[in-house]
C-alpha positions in Angstrom: -61.5 -111.8 -1.7 -60.5 -110.0 -4.9 -59.4 -113.4 -6.2 -62.4 -115.3 -5.0 -64.7 -112.3 -6.9 -63.0 -112.9 -10.2 -63.1 -116.4 -9.9 -66.7 -116.3 -9.5 -67.2 -113.7 -12.3 -65.1 -115.8 -15.0 -67.7 -118.6 -14.2 -70.7 -116.4 -15.2 -71.1 -116.6 -18.8 -73.4 -113.5 -19.4 -71.1 -111.3 -17.0 -68.0 -112.5 -19.1 -69.9 -111.8 -22.3 -70.7 -108.4 -20.9 -67.2 -107.5 -20.0 -65.6 -108.8 -23.5 -68.0 -106.4 -25.2 -67.3 -103.6 -23.0 -63.5 -104.2 -23.4 -64.0 -104.3 -27.1 -66.0 -101.2 -27.2 -63.4 -99.2 -25.2 -60.6 -100.8 -27.3 -62.5 -99.7 -30.4 -63.5 -96.2 -29.8 -59.9 -95.6 -28.4 -57.8 -97.0 -31.2 -60.5 -97.3 -34.0 -60.3 -93.3 -35.2 -56.7 -93.8 -35.5 -56.6 -97.0 -37.4 -59.5 -95.5 -39.7 -57.7 -92.6 -40.4 -60.7 -90.3 -41.2 -61.7 -87.2 -39.4 -65.3 -87.4 -37.8 -66.0 -83.6 -39.1 -64.3 -84.1 -42.6 -66.8 -83.6 -45.4 -67.0 -85.6 -48.6 -67.8 -82.9 -51.1 -68.6 -85.8 -53.4 -71.9 -86.8 -51.5 -72.6 -83.3 -49.9 -76.3 -82.9 -49.3 -77.5 -86.3 -49.3 -77.0 -89.4 -47.2 -74.8 -91.9 -49.0 -75.4 -95.9 -48.1 -72.8 -98.1 -47.1 -69.9 -98.7 -49.7 -66.1 -99.5 -49.8 -65.3 -96.0 -49.6 -67.5 -95.3 -46.5 -68.2 -98.7 -44.5 -71.3 -97.5 -42.8 -72.3 -94.6 -45.2 -72.2 -90.9 -44.6 -74.5 -88.4 -43.2 -76.2 -85.5 -44.9 -73.1 -83.2 -44.7 -71.0 -85.8 -46.4 -69.2 -87.0 -43.0 -68.3 -90.6 -42.5 -70.7 -92.3 -40.3 -68.1 -94.9 -38.9 -65.7 -92.3 -38.2 -68.4 -90.3 -36.2 -69.4 -93.4 -34.3 -65.9 -94.4 -33.0 -65.3 -90.6 -32.0 -68.8 -90.2 -30.6 -68.3 -93.4 -28.8 -65.2 -92.0 -27.4 -67.3 -89.0 -26.1 -70.3 -90.8 -25.0 -68.5 -93.7 -22.9 -65.8 -91.1 -21.6 -68.6 -88.9 -20.4 -70.4 -92.1 -18.6 -67.2 -93.2 -17.0 -66.1 -89.8 -15.6 -69.5 -88.7 -14.8 -69.7 -92.2 -12.8 -66.6 -91.2 -10.8 -68.0 -88.1 -9.8 -71.2 -89.7 -8.5 -69.0 -92.5 -6.7 -66.8 -90.1 -5.1 -69.5 -87.9 -3.7 -71.7 -90.8 -2.9 -69.3 -92.9 -1.0 -68.0 -90.1 1.2 -71.5 -88.7 2.0 -72.9 -92.3 2.6 -69.8 -92.9 4.6 -70.1 -89.7 7.0 -73.8 -90.2 7.5 -73.3 -93.9 8.5 -70.4 -93.1 10.9 -72.0 -90.4 12.3 -75.5 -92.1 13.1 -78.1 -90.0 15.3 -79.5 -86.9 14.2 -76.7 -86.2 11.8 -77.5 -89.6 9.7 -81.3 -88.9 9.9 -81.1 -85.3 8.4 -78.4 -86.5 5.8 -80.7 -89.3 4.7 -83.6 -87.0 4.2 -81.8 -84.7 2.2 -81.1 -88.0 0.0 -84.6 -88.7 0.1 -85.9 -85.3 -1.0 -83.0 -85.4 -4.0 -84.4 -88.7 -5.2 -88.0 -87.5 -5.5 -87.2 -85.0 -8.2 -87.2 -86.5 -11.9 -83.3 -86.6 -12.3 -83.5 -86.1 -16.3 -85.7 -83.2 -16.2 -83.9 -81.7 -13.4 -80.6 -82.0 -15.5 -82.6 -80.4 -18.3 -83.4 -77.6 -16.3 -80.1 -76.9 -14.8 -78.9 -76.9 -18.5 -81.1 -74.7 -19.8 -80.8 -72.3 -16.9 -76.9 -72.0 -16.9 -77.0 -72.3 -20.8 -73.7 -74.3 -20.2 -73.3 -77.1 -22.4 -69.5 -77.8 -22.3 -68.4 -81.5 -21.9 -67.1 -80.6 -18.4 -70.7 -79.2 -17.2 -72.4 -82.5 -18.7 -70.1 -84.6 -16.9 -70.5 -82.5 -13.8 -74.4 -82.3 -13.9 -74.6 -85.9 -14.4 -72.4 -86.9 -11.7 -73.8 -84.6 -9.1 -77.5 -85.6 -9.7 -76.7 -89.3 -9.8 -74.8 -89.9 -6.6 -77.7 -90.8 -4.3 -77.9 -94.3 -4.7 -74.4 -94.9 -3.9 -74.7 -92.8 -0.8 -77.3 -95.1 0.5 -75.3 -98.5 -0.5 -72.3 -97.0 1.3 -74.3 -96.0 4.5 -75.6 -99.4 4.8 -72.5 -101.1 4.8 -71.0 -98.7 7.0 -73.7 -99.2 9.7 -73.1 -102.9 9.5 -69.2 -102.4 9.8 -68.9 -99.5 12.5 -69.7 -101.9 15.4 -67.2 -104.6 14.2 -63.9 -105.5 16.3 -61.6 -103.9 13.9 -63.5 -100.3 14.3 -63.6 -100.6 17.8 -59.9 -101.5 17.9 -59.1 -98.4 16.0 -61.2 -96.3 18.2 -59.6 -97.5 21.3 -56.3 -96.6 19.7 -57.4 -92.9 19.3 -57.9 -92.9 15.5 -59.6 -89.9 14.2 -63.0 -89.9 12.7 -61.7 -88.8 9.5 -59.0 -91.6 9.3 -61.5 -94.1 10.5 -63.8 -93.4 7.7 -61.2 -93.3 4.9 -58.8 -95.8 5.9 -61.3 -98.6 7.7 -65.0 -97.9 6.7 -64.8 -96.7 3.0 -62.4 -99.3 2.1 -64.4 -102.2 3.6 -67.6 -100.7 2.0 -66.8 -100.6 -1.9 -68.0 -104.2 -2.8 -71.5 -103.0 -3.5 -70.3 -99.5 -5.1 -68.3 -101.5 -7.6 -71.5 -102.9 -8.9 -73.6 -99.8 -8.8 -70.7 -97.9 -10.5 -70.8 -100.4 -13.5 -74.3 -99.9 -13.8 -74.0 -96.3 -13.4 -72.1 -95.8 -16.5 -74.7 -97.3 -19.0 -77.2 -94.9 -17.3 -74.9 -92.1 -17.7 -74.3 -92.8 -21.4 -78.4 -92.9 -22.0 -78.7 -89.8 -20.1 -76.2 -88.1 -22.4 -77.7 -89.7 -25.3 -81.1 -88.2 -24.5 -79.6 -84.9 -23.7 -77.6 -84.7 -27.0 -80.7 -85.9 -28.9 -82.6 -83.0 -27.3 -79.8 -80.6 -28.3 -79.1 -79.9 -24.5 -76.0 -82.2 -24.5 -72.8 -82.6 -26.5 -72.8 -79.7 -29.3 -72.3 -80.2 -33.0 -69.6 -80.4 -34.5 -68.3 -82.8 -31.8 -70.1 -86.1 -32.1 -71.5 -88.3 -29.7 -73.9 -91.2 -30.3 -76.9 -88.8 -28.9 -76.5 -86.1 -31.3 -75.8 -88.6 -34.1 -79.5 -89.6 -33.6 -80.7 -86.2 -33.4 -78.9 -85.7 -36.9 -80.4 -89.0 -38.3 -84.2 -88.1 -37.5 -84.1 -85.2 -39.6 -86.7 -85.1 -42.4 -84.1 -85.2 -45.1 -82.6 -88.4 -43.5 -85.7 -90.5 -43.0 -84.7 -92.6 -46.0 -81.2 -93.5 -44.6 -81.9 -96.2 -41.9 -78.2 -96.7 -41.2 -78.1 -93.1 -39.8 -80.3 -94.1 -37.2 -79.2 -97.9 -36.6 -75.5 -97.2 -36.1 -75.8 -95.1 -32.9 -78.8 -96.7 -31.7 -77.4 -100.2 -31.7 -74.2 -99.0 -30.4 -76.4 -97.3 -27.5 -78.4 -100.5 -26.8 -75.3 -102.9 -27.0 -73.3 -100.7 -24.6 -76.1 -100.6 -22.1 -76.7 -104.2 -22.5 -73.1 -105.1 -22.0 -72.8 -102.8 -18.9 -75.8 -104.4 -17.4 -74.5 -107.9 -17.9 -71.2 -107.1 -16.5 -72.8 -105.5 -13.5 -75.0 -108.7 -12.8 -71.9 -110.8 -13.3 -70.0 -108.6 -10.6 -73.1 -108.8 -8.2 -73.3 -112.4 -8.3 -69.6 -112.8 -7.8 -69.6 -110.4 -4.9 -72.5 -111.9 -3.1 -71.1 -115.5 -3.4 -67.7 -114.4 -2.3 -68.9 -112.3 0.6 -71.2 -115.1 1.8 -67.9 -117.7 1.6 -65.8 -115.4 3.3 -68.2 -114.9 6.4 -67.3 -116.6 9.5 -68.9 -119.9 10.1 -71.3 -118.2 13.0 -72.4 -115.7 10.4 -72.8 -118.5 7.8 -75.1 -120.5 10.0 -77.1 -117.7 11.1 -77.8 -116.6 7.6 -78.8 -120.1 6.8 
């Protein structure tokens, strides 16, 4: 199944392009600051007080405090992508366990758990994040990751529940029950591993959503706090009145956010297409003829 998905994915040009961009971004923000050799918080006193345009010394220019924009973009990308990825892991773990328990339990337990998910879906997530951060007055990276993850698991829970409902009456599940396998082991060893295909696609798309949410929070001053750079607070600095004649300050983080979101979306679409085709081809002949 894994090899079939990989083969199908490699035949999906937009997905491959998205994956290549994601890899390039991750490698760039990972080793770029080391190769560049510039601190994102170092101040060039020769240009302090005004934003210097791109030059040989500063390839993407400087901001109003004389800090190198390229160094801040690379280091900020490490923060933004790191937050997006870690928050996705939190959402996937919570959503997968919740959805698996709900689907395996069935009956009134499943109904109540899904009503809770519906209720949480009714809240505007972004404004709920702002409210939580404003009330707790906590803007540390760990708190941002936790809030983003704990407020974005509901979609994963629904996907996993749907998969578990389709799996729990299969022969291998019935055989495990007949052997006396406990409910917890049945969920963790049989149901969850066989429900992960749609979760992988959702996780890929969730990284981009989390990066965008972090950028929005940081732009509003509720996310990553200076002097730690992120693409969101770089945009906040770029839109100060004194920086309005310095388009490179807006274009650098803005384009990086757009490119990253598009890359993860293309990668997610490629994975979805590959997994759907591979699952259809691996289905039993009776199921294939019934689907046809």
